[in-house]
VMD Tcl script that draws the C-alpha trace (Angstrom):
set ca {
  {0.00 0.00 0.00}
  {1.46 3.37 -0.97}
  {2.05 6.14 1.59}
  {-0.87 8.27 0.38}
  {-3.37 5.45 0.85}
  {-1.80 4.53 4.17}
  {-2.30 8.11 5.43}
  {-5.90 8.01 4.24}
  {-6.63 4.74 6.07}
  {-4.79 5.97 9.17}
  {-7.21 8.90 9.26}
  {-10.15 6.48 8.93}
  {-8.87 4.38 11.83}
  {-8.37 7.50 13.97}
  {-11.90 8.67 13.09}
  {-13.20 5.31 14.28}
  {-11.34 5.78 17.56}
  {-12.87 9.24 17.94}
  {-16.35 7.83 17.26}
  {-15.94 5.18 19.94}
  {-14.54 7.64 22.48}
  {-17.38 10.08 21.72}
  {-19.86 7.32 22.52}
  {-18.20 6.74 25.87}
  {-18.04 10.50 26.52}
  {-21.74 10.83 25.75}
  {-22.58 8.24 28.39}
  {-20.35 10.02 30.88}
  {-21.98 13.39 30.08}
  {-25.44 11.87 30.42}
  {-24.50 10.62 33.85}
  {-23.21 14.06 34.89}
  {-26.41 15.76 33.73}
  {-28.73 13.25 35.37}
  {-30.43 14.39 38.55}
  {-29.71 12.48 41.73}
  {-33.22 10.99 41.79}
  {-33.02 9.86 38.18}
  {-29.52 8.54 38.80}
  {-30.79 6.37 41.66}
  {-33.50 4.99 39.34}
  {-30.89 4.31 36.66}
  {-28.65 2.55 39.16}
  {-31.59 0.39 40.24}
  {-32.17 -0.51 36.58}
  {-28.48 -1.23 36.10}
  {-28.56 -3.69 38.96}
  {-31.37 -5.59 37.35}
  {-30.06 -8.47 35.25}
  {-31.35 -6.83 32.05}
  {-29.69 -3.51 32.91}
  {-26.39 -5.18 33.80}
  {-26.48 -7.12 30.55}
  {-27.11 -3.96 28.53}
  {-24.36 -2.02 30.26}
  {-21.96 -4.94 29.95}
  {-22.75 -5.27 26.24}
  {-22.17 -1.55 25.70}
  {-18.83 -1.60 27.52}
  {-17.71 -4.80 25.77}
  {-18.59 -3.42 22.34}
  {-16.63 -0.22 22.94}
  {-13.70 -2.04 24.53}
  {-13.49 -4.42 21.57}
  {-13.73 -1.46 19.20}
  {-10.87 0.34 20.91}
  {-8.80 -2.85 20.89}
  {-9.43 -3.25 17.15}
  {-8.37 0.38 16.60}
  {-5.17 -0.15 18.61}
  {-4.37 -3.31 16.66}
  {-4.97 -1.51 13.35}
  {-2.68 1.34 14.42}
  {-0.04 -1.20 15.40}
  {-0.32 -2.86 11.96}
  {0.06 0.56 10.33}
  {3.19 1.19 12.41}
  {4.61 -2.25 11.51}
  {3.80 -1.85 7.82}
  {1.36 -4.77 7.78}
  {-1.90 -2.82 7.56}
  {-4.09 -4.13 4.76}
  {-2.56 -7.60 4.95}
  {-4.75 -10.44 6.26}
  {-3.40 -11.75 9.56}
  {-4.67 -15.23 8.73}
  {-3.61 -15.93 5.14}
  {-1.20 -13.07 4.41}
  {-3.25 -11.96 1.41}
  {-4.27 -8.42 0.65}
  {-7.41 -6.98 2.27}
  {-9.35 -5.12 -0.39}
  {-9.52 -1.34 -0.15}
  {-13.30 -1.59 -0.36}
  {-13.30 -3.72 2.81}
  {-10.92 -1.34 4.56}
  {-13.17 1.58 3.57}
  {-16.13 -0.16 5.17}
  {-14.22 -1.53 8.17}
  {-10.95 0.39 8.67}
  {-9.94 -1.92 11.53}
  {-10.39 -5.13 9.48}
  {-7.59 -7.61 10.09}
  {-8.96 -10.39 7.87}
  {-9.66 -10.48 4.14}
  {-13.25 -11.20 3.20}
  {-12.53 -14.83 2.40}
  {-10.91 -15.52 5.78}
  {-13.65 -13.58 7.61}
  {-16.31 -15.72 5.92}
  {-14.41 -18.91 6.79}
  {-14.14 -17.78 10.42}
  {-17.88 -17.08 10.53}
  {-18.63 -20.54 9.07}
  {-16.43 -22.14 11.73}
  {-18.21 -20.12 14.39}
  {-21.63 -21.28 13.16}
  {-20.41 -24.88 13.12}
  {-19.15 -24.48 16.69}
  {-22.54 -23.06 17.69}
  {-24.12 -26.19 16.26}
  {-21.99 -28.21 18.67}
  {-23.14 -26.10 21.59}
  {-26.81 -26.10 20.61}
  {-26.96 -29.88 20.14}
  {-25.44 -31.26 23.35}
  {-27.15 -34.65 23.04}
  {-25.49 -35.47 19.75}
  {-21.97 -36.79 19.87}
  {-20.26 -34.42 17.45}
  {-16.91 -35.29 15.99}
  {-14.38 -33.01 14.36}
  {-15.43 -34.51 11.00}
  {-19.07 -33.48 11.65}
  {-18.00 -29.90 12.31}
  {-15.84 -29.76 9.19}
  {-18.61 -31.32 7.07}
  {-21.11 -28.75 8.38}
  {-18.73 -25.90 7.52}
  {-18.11 -27.36 4.05}
  {-21.84 -27.80 3.40}
  {-22.49 -24.17 4.36}
  {-19.64 -23.09 2.07}
  {-21.13 -25.07 -0.83}
  {-24.57 -23.53 -0.18}
  {-23.04 -20.05 -0.48}
  {-21.52 -20.89 -3.86}
}
mol new
graphics top color blue
foreach p $ca { graphics top sphere $p radius 0.5 }
foreach p [lrange $ca 0 end-1] q [lrange $ca 1 end] { graphics top cylinder $p $q radius 0.2 }
display resetview
């Protein structure tokens, strides 16, 4: 990737970081502006299992986003940005435009998602005695269906 494109994608990654941090700042500002009575109600909601799950999901999503940004910045620094960490192939510029923090090419991302779905099949069918061959066959069948 030439230096001009690398600068462009660096800006995209930094914009993504700003977006994530703004989201966290917005939550912090909302908390500052909330009256004490409303805050107590919100805390009560947060301690409900649904509230804890929502808050946990929000924090996890932003933490993962920041980690992806940091990893992308590290790849830029190392000169490996735009190269798939799994197969070593090039990640398309279209994919990087859509997901500036992408570390996998589309092909490897799809393969990872197929493996994940096959693993979920193992979890969701605990009574069946799954073998490694079953999992691989399931992934291959899904791949064939996509073609």
